[in-house]
C-alpha positions in Angstrom: -102.4 -72.3 130.1 -104.5 -74.4 127.4 -105.4 -71.8 125.0 -108.2 -74.1 124.0 -109.7 -74.0 127.0 -110.7 -69.5 126.8 -110.4 -69.5 122.8 -114.5 -68.6 123.0 -114.6 -67.2 126.7 -117.1 -65.0 127.2 -115.2 -63.2 130.2 -112.1 -62.0 128.0 -110.2 -62.5 124.4 -107.0 -63.9 123.9 -104.1 -61.8 122.2 -101.1 -62.9 120.6 -98.0 -62.6 123.1 -93.9 -62.8 121.9 -90.2 -62.4 122.9 -87.0 -63.4 123.3 -85.2 -65.4 126.2 -81.6 -64.5 126.5 -81.2 -69.1 126.8 -83.8 -69.8 124.6 -84.4 -67.5 121.8 -87.7 -66.1 120.9 -91.2 -67.7 121.7 -94.6 -66.5 121.3 -97.6 -67.4 123.3 -101.2 -66.2 123.8 -102.3 -64.2 126.9 -105.9 -64.2 128.0 -107.3 -60.6 128.8 -110.4 -60.5 131.2 -113.4 -58.3 129.9 -113.9 -55.3 132.6 -116.0 -55.6 135.5 -119.3 -54.4 135.7 -119.8 -51.2 137.4 -122.7 -52.2 139.3 -122.2 -54.0 142.2 -124.3 -57.7 141.0 -127.1 -58.6 143.6 -126.0 -61.7 145.6 -128.8 -64.4 147.1 -128.1 -64.4 150.8 -126.2 -67.8 150.6 -123.6 -66.0 148.3 -123.6 -63.0 150.5 -123.1 -65.6 153.7 -120.1 -67.7 151.6 -118.4 -64.1 150.8 -118.5 -63.4 154.5 -116.9 -66.7 155.4 -114.4 -66.3 152.9 -113.4 -63.1 154.3 -113.4 -64.0 157.8 -110.9 -66.8 156.5 -108.5 -64.6 154.6 -108.8 -61.9 157.3 -107.8 -64.8 160.3 -105.3 -66.2 158.0 -103.4 -62.6 157.5 -103.4 -62.0 161.1 -101.6 -65.2 161.6 -99.4 -64.6 158.7 -98.8 -61.2 160.3 -97.2 -63.5 163.4 -94.7 -65.1 161.7 -90.9 -63.8 161.7 -90.4 -65.0 157.8 -93.3 -65.1 156.1 -91.8 -66.1 153.0 -90.5 -69.5 154.3 -94.3 -70.3 153.5 -94.8 -68.6 150.7 -92.3 -69.3 148.0 -92.8 -73.2 148.3 -96.8 -72.5 147.8 -95.8 -70.3 144.9 -93.9 -73.0 143.3 -96.4 -75.7 143.6 -99.1 -73.4 142.2 -97.0 -72.7 139.4 -96.1 -76.1 138.6 -100.0 -77.2 138.6 -100.9 -74.0 136.5 -98.4 -75.0 133.7 
């Protein structure tokens, strides 16, 4: 995470975190803590509502397909590794 990209965010704050890695010793970093979501549901335009509905349908279709795989972890692990590499 590039902390400078989150430094003055209106959607949350950065907090210092620290720990000790068993091999590399102590470390310090920052974590982004998002602001709470509002209690009221936002008003969406028709275009946005339709986009959300299409995304939800696509996720449902993907979920249905994934449930038919004998070992879904075979696809999940490489995807999570790739995402972790891209995010770091």
